[in-house]
Backbone atoms as SQL, in Angstrom:
CREATE TABLE atoms (id INTEGER PRIMARY KEY, chain TEXT, resi INTEGER, resn TEXT, atom TEXT, x REAL, y REAL, z REAL);
INSERT INTO atoms VALUES
  (1, 'A', 1, 'UNK', 'N', -21.709, 26.115, 3.399),
  (2, 'A', 1, 'UNK', 'CA', -22.013, 26.338, 1.952),
  (3, 'A', 1, 'UNK', 'C', -23.615, 26.692, 2.114),
  (4, 'A', 2, 'UNK', 'N', -24.112, 27.839, 1.319),
  (5, 'A', 2, 'UNK', 'CA', -25.353, 28.632, 1.455),
  (6, 'A', 2, 'UNK', 'C', -25.810, 27.811, 0.011),
  (7, 'A', 3, 'UNK', 'N', -27.303, 27.233, 0.501),
  (8, 'A', 3, 'UNK', 'CA', -28.040, 26.938, -0.726),
  (9, 'A', 3, 'UNK', 'C', -29.333, 27.689, -0.936),
  (10, 'A', 4, 'UNK', 'N', -29.582, 27.912, -1.874),
  (11, 'A', 4, 'UNK', 'CA', -30.705, 28.994, -2.420),
  (12, 'A', 4, 'UNK', 'C', -31.562, 28.344, -3.119),
  (13, 'A', 5, 'UNK', 'N', -32.780, 28.332, -3.135),
  (14, 'A', 5, 'UNK', 'CA', -33.582, 27.564, -4.085),
  (15, 'A', 5, 'UNK', 'C', -34.737, 28.655, -4.254),
  (16, 'A', 6, 'UNK', 'N', -34.462, 28.968, -5.609),
  (17, 'A', 6, 'UNK', 'CA', -35.368, 30.426, -6.056),
  (18, 'A', 6, 'UNK', 'C', -37.036, 29.625, -6.446),
  (19, 'A', 7, 'UNK', 'N', -37.794, 30.649, -6.726),
  (20, 'A', 7, 'UNK', 'CA', -38.825, 30.497, -6.920),
  (21, 'A', 7, 'UNK', 'C', -39.147, 29.492, -8.083),
  (22, 'A', 8, 'UNK', 'N', -38.214, 29.754, -9.442),
  (23, 'A', 8, 'UNK', 'CA', -38.233, 29.465, -10.751),
  (24, 'A', 8, 'UNK', 'C', -37.735, 27.822, -10.151),
  (25, 'A', 9, 'UNK', 'N', -37.474, 27.056, -9.413),
  (26, 'A', 9, 'UNK', 'CA', -36.993, 26.057, -9.043),
  (27, 'A', 9, 'UNK', 'C', -35.573, 25.920, -8.890),
  (28, 'A', 10, 'UNK', 'N', -34.717, 26.471, -9.390),
  (29, 'A', 10, 'UNK', 'CA', -33.625, 26.671, -9.891),
  (30, 'A', 10, 'UNK', 'C', -32.884, 26.894, -8.403),
  (31, 'A', 11, 'UNK', 'N', -32.000, 26.047, -8.122),
  (32, 'A', 11, 'UNK', 'CA', -30.816, 26.216, -6.849),
  (33, 'A', 11, 'UNK', 'C', -29.516, 26.478, -7.202),
  (34, 'A', 12, 'UNK', 'N', -28.539, 27.224, -6.313),
  (35, 'A', 12, 'UNK', 'CA', -27.590, 27.581, -6.357),
  (36, 'A', 12, 'UNK', 'C', -26.896, 27.572, -4.899),
  (37, 'A', 13, 'UNK', 'N', -25.521, 26.851, -5.153),
  (38, 'A', 13, 'UNK', 'CA', -24.764, 26.656, -3.842),
  (39, 'A', 13, 'UNK', 'C', -23.701, 27.989, -4.077),
  (40, 'A', 14, 'UNK', 'N', -23.496, 28.313, -2.612),
  (41, 'A', 14, 'UNK', 'CA', -22.734, 29.314, -2.572),
  (42, 'A', 14, 'UNK', 'C', -21.782, 29.170, -1.413),
  (43, 'A', 15, 'UNK', 'N', -20.435, 28.827, -1.740),
  (44, 'A', 15, 'UNK', 'CA', -19.485, 28.779, -0.604),
  (45, 'A', 15, 'UNK', 'C', -19.392, 29.896, 0.612),
  (46, 'A', 16, 'UNK', 'N', -19.142, 29.617, 1.310),
  (47, 'A', 16, 'UNK', 'CA', -19.288, 30.894, 2.666),
  (48, 'A', 16, 'UNK', 'C', -18.189, 32.151, 1.967),
  (49, 'A', 17, 'UNK', 'N', -16.623, 31.691, 1.859),
  (50, 'A', 17, 'UNK', 'CA', -15.818, 32.402, 1.823),
  (51, 'A', 17, 'UNK', 'C', -15.748, 33.527, 0.755),
  (52, 'A', 18, 'UNK', 'N', -16.344, 33.206, -0.389),
  (53, 'A', 18, 'UNK', 'CA', -16.580, 34.200, -1.471),
  (54, 'A', 18, 'UNK', 'C', -17.947, 34.963, -1.250),
  (55, 'A', 19, 'UNK', 'N', -19.147, 34.227, -0.644),
  (56, 'A', 19, 'UNK', 'CA', -19.841, 35.137, -0.292),
  (57, 'A', 19, 'UNK', 'C', -19.727, 36.003, 0.584),
  (58, 'A', 20, 'UNK', 'N', -18.705, 35.999, 1.314),
  (59, 'A', 20, 'UNK', 'CA', -18.633, 36.803, 2.882),
  (60, 'A', 20, 'UNK', 'C', -17.722, 38.169, 1.903),
  (61, 'A', 21, 'UNK', 'N', -16.646, 37.752, 0.725),
  (62, 'A', 21, 'UNK', 'CA', -15.896, 38.697, 0.069),
  (63, 'A', 21, 'UNK', 'C', -16.619, 39.508, -0.594),
  (64, 'A', 22, 'UNK', 'N', -18.061, 38.814, -1.138),
  (65, 'A', 22, 'UNK', 'CA', -19.101, 39.959, -1.991),
  (66, 'A', 22, 'UNK', 'C', -19.702, 40.438, -0.893),
  (67, 'A', 23, 'UNK', 'N', -19.681, 40.975, 0.002),
  (68, 'A', 23, 'UNK', 'CA', -20.689, 41.251, 1.197),
  (69, 'A', 23, 'UNK', 'C', -20.857, 43.087, 0.601),
  (70, 'A', 24, 'UNK', 'N', -21.886, 43.033, 0.100),
  (71, 'A', 24, 'UNK', 'CA', -22.661, 44.154, -0.644),
  (72, 'A', 24, 'UNK', 'C', -22.570, 45.787, -0.159),
  (73, 'A', 25, 'UNK', 'N', -22.345, 45.748, 1.378),
  (74, 'A', 25, 'UNK', 'CA', -22.301, 46.685, 2.688),
  (75, 'A', 25, 'UNK', 'C', -21.327, 47.689, 2.362),
  (76, 'A', 26, 'UNK', 'N', -21.842, 49.016, 2.472),
  (77, 'A', 26, 'UNK', 'CA', -20.749, 50.305, 2.241),
  (78, 'A', 26, 'UNK', 'C', -19.254, 49.984, 2.882),
  (79, 'A', 27, 'UNK', 'N', -19.330, 49.028, 3.814),
  (80, 'A', 27, 'UNK', 'CA', -18.248, 49.175, 5.113),
  (81, 'A', 27, 'UNK', 'C', -17.609, 48.245, 3.980),
  (82, 'A', 28, 'UNK', 'N', -18.031, 46.849, 3.506),
  (83, 'A', 28, 'UNK', 'CA', -17.129, 45.967, 2.829),
  (84, 'A', 28, 'UNK', 'C', -16.731, 46.444, 1.402),
  (85, 'A', 29, 'UNK', 'N', -17.462, 47.258, 0.803),
  (86, 'A', 29, 'UNK', 'CA', -17.289, 48.106, -0.377),
  (87, 'A', 29, 'UNK', 'C', -16.333, 48.637, -0.038),
  (88, 'A', 30, 'UNK', 'N', -16.237, 49.614, 0.682),
  (89, 'A', 30, 'UNK', 'CA', -15.207, 50.519, 1.223),
  (90, 'A', 30, 'UNK', 'C', -15.836, 51.866, 0.766),
  (91, 'A', 31, 'UNK', 'N', -16.682, 52.049, 1.081),
  (92, 'A', 31, 'UNK', 'CA', -17.885, 53.126, 0.579),
  (93, 'A', 31, 'UNK', 'C', -17.562, 54.241, 1.498),
  (94, 'A', 32, 'UNK', 'N', -16.876, 54.238, 2.400),
  (95, 'A', 32, 'UNK', 'CA', -16.491, 54.982, 3.907),
  (96, 'A', 32, 'UNK', 'C', -15.430, 55.940, 3.455),
  (97, 'A', 33, 'UNK', 'N', -14.823, 55.202, 2.409),
  (98, 'A', 33, 'UNK', 'CA', -13.355, 55.948, 2.410),
  (99, 'A', 33, 'UNK', 'C', -12.374, 55.321, 2.979),
  (100, 'A', 34, 'UNK', 'N', -11.147, 55.449, 2.685),
  (101, 'A', 34, 'UNK', 'CA', -10.120, 54.968, 3.382),
  (102, 'A', 34, 'UNK', 'C', -9.291, 55.739, 4.168),
  (103, 'A', 35, 'UNK', 'N', -9.626, 57.025, 3.839),
  (104, 'A', 35, 'UNK', 'CA', -9.715, 58.167, 4.960),
  (105, 'A', 35, 'UNK', 'C', -9.966, 58.157, 6.279),
  (106, 'A', 36, 'UNK', 'N', -11.002, 57.150, 6.236),
  (107, 'A', 36, 'UNK', 'CA', -11.876, 57.434, 7.450),
  (108, 'A', 36, 'UNK', 'C', -11.199, 57.105, 8.601),
  (109, 'A', 37, 'UNK', 'N', -10.820, 57.816, 9.840),
  (110, 'A', 37, 'UNK', 'CA', -9.947, 57.258, 10.825),
  (111, 'A', 37, 'UNK', 'C', -10.537, 56.314, 11.837),
  (112, 'A', 38, 'UNK', 'N', -11.611, 56.177, 11.445),
  (113, 'A', 38, 'UNK', 'CA', -12.306, 55.026, 12.510),
  (114, 'A', 38, 'UNK', 'C', -12.680, 53.945, 12.169),
  (115, 'A', 39, 'UNK', 'N', -12.231, 53.745, 10.563),
  (116, 'A', 39, 'UNK', 'CA', -12.542, 52.419, 10.039),
  (117, 'A', 39, 'UNK', 'C', -11.358, 51.630, 10.574),
  (118, 'A', 40, 'UNK', 'N', -11.649, 50.678, 11.277),
  (119, 'A', 40, 'UNK', 'CA', -11.006, 49.327, 11.723),
  (120, 'A', 40, 'UNK', 'C', -10.812, 48.343, 10.585),
  (121, 'A', 41, 'UNK', 'N', -9.444, 47.674, 10.548),
  (122, 'A', 41, 'UNK', 'CA', -9.426, 46.453, 9.848),
  (123, 'A', 41, 'UNK', 'C', -9.343, 45.612, 10.593),
  (124, 'A', 42, 'UNK', 'N', -10.202, 44.274, 10.154),
  (125, 'A', 42, 'UNK', 'CA', -9.620, 43.140, 10.975),
  (126, 'A', 42, 'UNK', 'C', -10.320, 41.933, 9.920),
  (127, 'A', 43, 'UNK', 'N', -9.531, 40.934, 9.933),
  (128, 'A', 43, 'UNK', 'CA', -9.807, 39.810, 9.010),
  (129, 'A', 43, 'UNK', 'C', -11.180, 39.220, 9.405),
  (130, 'A', 44, 'UNK', 'N', -12.185, 39.447, 8.399),
  (131, 'A', 44, 'UNK', 'CA', -13.448, 38.917, 8.533),
  (132, 'A', 44, 'UNK', 'C', -13.898, 37.233, 8.974),
  (133, 'A', 45, 'UNK', 'N', -14.710, 36.952, 10.000),
  (134, 'A', 45, 'UNK', 'CA', -15.243, 35.709, 10.326),
  (135, 'A', 45, 'UNK', 'C', -15.870, 35.146, 9.132),
  (136, 'A', 46, 'UNK', 'N', -15.763, 34.182, 8.224),
  (137, 'A', 46, 'UNK', 'CA', -16.789, 33.712, 7.282),
  (138, 'A', 46, 'UNK', 'C', -16.910, 32.394, 7.650),
  (139, 'A', 47, 'UNK', 'N', -17.686, 32.524, 8.798),
  (140, 'A', 47, 'UNK', 'CA', -18.582, 31.264, 9.247),
  (141, 'A', 47, 'UNK', 'C', -19.972, 31.849, 9.368),
  (142, 'A', 48, 'UNK', 'N', -20.970, 31.528, 8.840),
  (143, 'A', 48, 'UNK', 'CA', -22.407, 31.951, 8.573),
  (144, 'A', 48, 'UNK', 'C', -22.906, 31.384, 9.886),
  (145, 'A', 49, 'UNK', 'N', -23.480, 32.206, 10.649),
  (146, 'A', 49, 'UNK', 'CA', -24.147, 31.688, 12.016),
  (147, 'A', 49, 'UNK', 'C', -25.862, 32.055, 12.073),
  (148, 'A', 50, 'UNK', 'N', -26.105, 32.847, 10.682),
  (149, 'A', 50, 'UNK', 'CA', -27.651, 32.983, 10.829),
  (150, 'A', 50, 'UNK', 'C', -27.978, 33.959, 9.521),
  (151, 'A', 51, 'UNK', 'N', -29.237, 33.798, 9.770),
  (152, 'A', 51, 'UNK', 'CA', -29.921, 34.861, 8.276),
  (153, 'A', 51, 'UNK', 'C', -31.364, 35.334, 8.755),
  (154, 'A', 52, 'UNK', 'N', -31.348, 36.710, 8.408),
  (155, 'A', 52, 'UNK', 'CA', -32.922, 37.245, 8.414),
  (156, 'A', 52, 'UNK', 'C', -33.199, 37.864, 7.164),
  (157, 'A', 53, 'UNK', 'N', -34.487, 37.360, 6.847),
  (158, 'A', 53, 'UNK', 'CA', -35.064, 37.686, 5.495),
  (159, 'A', 53, 'UNK', 'C', -35.031, 39.172, 5.848),
  (160, 'A', 54, 'UNK', 'N', -35.035, 40.287, 4.348),
  (161, 'A', 54, 'UNK', 'CA', -35.281, 41.625, 4.289),
  (162, 'A', 54, 'UNK', 'C', -36.438, 41.488, 3.483),
  (163, 'A', 55, 'UNK', 'N', -37.311, 41.783, 3.960),
  (164, 'A', 55, 'UNK', 'CA', -39.078, 41.620, 3.192),
  (165, 'A', 55, 'UNK', 'C', -38.746, 40.381, 2.533),
  (166, 'A', 56, 'UNK', 'N', -39.255, 40.606, 0.987),
  (167, 'A', 56, 'UNK', 'CA', -39.400, 39.463, -0.102),
  (168, 'A', 56, 'UNK', 'C', -38.390, 39.264, -0.927),
  (169, 'A', 57, 'UNK', 'N', -37.398, 40.511, -0.655),
  (170, 'A', 57, 'UNK', 'CA', -36.489, 40.473, -1.847),
  (171, 'A', 57, 'UNK', 'C', -34.606, 40.411, -1.590),
  (172, 'A', 58, 'UNK', 'N', -34.634, 40.045, -0.350),
  (173, 'A', 58, 'UNK', 'CA', -33.560, 40.105, -0.394),
  (174, 'A', 58, 'UNK', 'C', -33.166, 39.022, 1.119),
  (175, 'A', 59, 'UNK', 'N', -32.023, 38.848, 1.725),
  (176, 'A', 59, 'UNK', 'CA', -31.648, 38.301, 3.119),
  (177, 'A', 59, 'UNK', 'C', -30.403, 38.777, 3.509),
  (178, 'A', 60, 'UNK', 'N', -30.592, 38.638, 4.667),
  (179, 'A', 60, 'UNK', 'CA', -29.264, 39.898, 5.595),
  (180, 'A', 60, 'UNK', 'C', -28.700, 38.586, 6.254),
  (181, 'A', 61, 'UNK', 'N', -27.624, 38.346, 5.867),
  (182, 'A', 61, 'UNK', 'CA', -26.464, 37.066, 5.934),
  (183, 'A', 61, 'UNK', 'C', -25.699, 37.517, 7.898),
  (184, 'A', 62, 'UNK', 'N', -25.562, 36.607, 8.596),
  (185, 'A', 62, 'UNK', 'CA', -24.958, 37.018, 9.868),
  (186, 'A', 62, 'UNK', 'C', -24.003, 36.254, 10.018),
  (187, 'A', 63, 'UNK', 'N', -22.829, 36.548, 10.229),
  (188, 'A', 63, 'UNK', 'CA', -21.250, 36.235, 10.369),
  (189, 'A', 63, 'UNK', 'C', -20.895, 36.015, 11.514),
  (190, 'A', 64, 'UNK', 'N', -20.076, 35.208, 11.859),
  (191, 'A', 64, 'UNK', 'CA', -19.372, 34.682, 13.044),
  (192, 'A', 64, 'UNK', 'C', -18.919, 36.034, 13.756),
  (193, 'A', 65, 'UNK', 'N', -18.656, 36.919, 12.948),
  (194, 'A', 65, 'UNK', 'CA', -17.610, 37.952, 13.988),
  (195, 'A', 65, 'UNK', 'C', -18.998, 39.030, 14.170),
  (196, 'A', 66, 'UNK', 'N', -20.286, 38.875, 14.048),
  (197, 'A', 66, 'UNK', 'CA', -21.365, 39.353, 13.954),
  (198, 'A', 66, 'UNK', 'C', -21.771, 40.601, 13.045),
  (199, 'A', 67, 'UNK', 'N', -20.941, 40.623, 12.274),
  (200, 'A', 67, 'UNK', 'CA', -21.587, 41.337, 10.604),
  (201, 'A', 67, 'UNK', 'C', -22.495, 41.036, 10.360),
  (202, 'A', 68, 'UNK', 'N', -23.318, 42.007, 9.893),
  (203, 'A', 68, 'UNK', 'CA', -24.632, 41.636, 9.610),
  (204, 'A', 68, 'UNK', 'C', -25.350, 42.945, 8.972),
  (205, 'A', 69, 'UNK', 'N', -24.445, 43.541, 7.737),
  (206, 'A', 69, 'UNK', 'CA', -24.536, 44.801, 7.009),
  (207, 'A', 69, 'UNK', 'C', -25.144, 44.601, 5.720),
  (208, 'A', 70, 'UNK', 'N', -24.692, 43.382, 5.129),
  (209, 'A', 70, 'UNK', 'CA', -24.821, 43.324, 3.660),
  (210, 'A', 70, 'UNK', 'C', -26.160, 42.757, 3.627),
  (211, 'A', 71, 'UNK', 'N', -26.684, 43.277, 2.909),
  (212, 'A', 71, 'UNK', 'CA', -28.482, 43.118, 2.336),
  (213, 'A', 71, 'UNK', 'C', -28.074, 42.179, 0.876),
  (214, 'A', 72, 'UNK', 'N', -28.321, 40.688, 0.835),
  (215, 'A', 72, 'UNK', 'CA', -27.784, 39.913, -0.420),
  (216, 'A', 72, 'UNK', 'C', -29.515, 39.960, -1.187),
  (217, 'A', 73, 'UNK', 'N', -29.681, 40.744, -2.113),
  (218, 'A', 73, 'UNK', 'CA', -30.768, 40.670, -2.453),
  (219, 'A', 73, 'UNK', 'C', -30.775, 39.369, -3.801),
  (220, 'A', 74, 'UNK', 'N', -32.055, 38.835, -4.027),
  (221, 'A', 74, 'UNK', 'CA', -32.189, 37.575, -4.397),
  (222, 'A', 74, 'UNK', 'C', -30.964, 37.575, -6.207),
  (223, 'A', 75, 'UNK', 'N', -31.359, 38.741, -6.760),
  (224, 'A', 75, 'UNK', 'CA', -30.827, 38.543, -7.987),
  (225, 'A', 75, 'UNK', 'C', -29.141, 38.744, -7.691),
  (226, 'A', 76, 'UNK', 'N', -28.655, 39.545, -6.729),
  (227, 'A', 76, 'UNK', 'CA', -27.668, 39.433, -6.292),
  (228, 'A', 76, 'UNK', 'C', -26.798, 38.256, -6.212),
  (229, 'A', 77, 'UNK', 'N', -27.233, 37.277, -5.374),
  (230, 'A', 77, 'UNK', 'CA', -27.322, 36.025, -5.301),
  (231, 'A', 77, 'UNK', 'C', -26.937, 35.039, -6.082),
  (232, 'A', 78, 'UNK', 'N', -27.879, 35.520, -6.936),
  (233, 'A', 78, 'UNK', 'CA', -28.004, 34.699, -8.849),
  (234, 'A', 78, 'UNK', 'C', -26.542, 35.078, -9.354),
  (235, 'A', 79, 'UNK', 'N', -26.348, 36.230, -9.272),
  (236, 'A', 79, 'UNK', 'CA', -25.211, 36.881, -10.241),
  (237, 'A', 79, 'UNK', 'C', -23.923, 36.470, -9.247),
  (238, 'A', 80, 'UNK', 'N', -23.749, 36.297, -8.196),
  (239, 'A', 80, 'UNK', 'CA', -22.703, 35.922, -7.693),
  (240, 'A', 80, 'UNK', 'C', -22.688, 34.124, -7.892),
  (241, 'A', 81, 'UNK', 'N', -23.515, 33.604, -8.171),
  (242, 'A', 81, 'UNK', 'CA', -23.446, 32.170, -8.725),
  (243, 'A', 81, 'UNK', 'C', -22.938, 32.007, -9.749),
  (244, 'A', 82, 'UNK', 'N', -23.658, 32.642, -10.792),
  (245, 'A', 82, 'UNK', 'CA', -23.154, 32.839, -11.848),
  (246, 'A', 82, 'UNK', 'C', -21.820, 32.829, -12.240),
  (247, 'A', 83, 'UNK', 'N', -21.230, 34.112, -11.457),
  (248, 'A', 83, 'UNK', 'CA', -19.343, 34.574, -11.513),
  (249, 'A', 83, 'UNK', 'C', -18.757, 33.325, -11.113),
  (250, 'A', 84, 'UNK', 'N', -19.098, 32.671, -9.863),
  (251, 'A', 84, 'UNK', 'CA', -18.320, 31.425, -9.463),
  (252, 'A', 84, 'UNK', 'C', -18.133, 30.354, -10.446),
  (253, 'A', 85, 'UNK', 'N', -19.640, 30.388, -10.892),
  (254, 'A', 85, 'UNK', 'CA', -19.453, 28.631, -11.834),
  (255, 'A', 85, 'UNK', 'C', -18.717, 29.377, -13.177),
  (256, 'A', 86, 'UNK', 'N', -18.614, 30.954, -13.506),
  (257, 'A', 86, 'UNK', 'CA', -17.532, 30.666, -14.434),
  (258, 'A', 86, 'UNK', 'C', -16.356, 30.998, -14.151),
  (259, 'A', 87, 'UNK', 'N', -16.155, 31.587, -13.046),
  (260, 'A', 87, 'UNK', 'CA', -14.704, 31.497, -12.689),
  (261, 'A', 87, 'UNK', 'C', -14.105, 29.980, -12.171),
  (262, 'A', 88, 'UNK', 'N', -14.426, 29.101, -11.604),
  (263, 'A', 88, 'UNK', 'CA', -14.603, 27.735, -11.887),
  (264, 'A', 88, 'UNK', 'C', -14.400, 27.116, -13.220),
  (265, 'A', 89, 'UNK', 'N', -15.087, 27.406, -14.073),
  (266, 'A', 89, 'UNK', 'CA', -14.767, 26.922, -15.491),
  (267, 'A', 89, 'UNK', 'C', -13.830, 27.158, -16.078),
  (268, 'A', 90, 'UNK', 'N', -13.543, 28.735, -15.855),
  (269, 'A', 90, 'UNK', 'CA', -12.243, 28.817, -16.759),
  (270, 'A', 90, 'UNK', 'C', -10.931, 28.463, -16.242),
  (271, 'A', 91, 'UNK', 'N', -11.054, 27.980, -14.450),
  (272, 'A', 91, 'UNK', 'CA', -9.796, 27.965, -13.893),
  (273, 'A', 91, 'UNK', 'C', -9.794, 26.196, -14.072),
  (274, 'A', 92, 'UNK', 'N', -11.017, 25.148, -14.353),
  (275, 'A', 92, 'UNK', 'CA', -10.849, 23.929, -15.248),
  (276, 'A', 92, 'UNK', 'C', -10.572, 23.829, -16.523),
  (277, 'A', 93, 'UNK', 'N', -10.968, 24.884, -17.481),
  (278, 'A', 93, 'UNK', 'CA', -10.776, 24.500, -18.792),
  (279, 'A', 93, 'UNK', 'C', -9.297, 25.398, -19.205);
């Protein structure tokens, strides 16, 4: 679970699986195109092994398979948390 505490005092809890699934990098969003002959598909390792700050606006998450290309901005992390909250509420209700 990644726990992010924002400057406004709010806190969000983000499970690793959906966080990795929502990686915003071009490779994960398939922006290289399916026709790229060099594109390898592998099951991502959803274990978070570290992170690095990207200036004051984002964080780069480092996953167990070495993937580290997604830059998660603070607004994007908040948006993901809201989406997950809505999905959980719809499943429960």
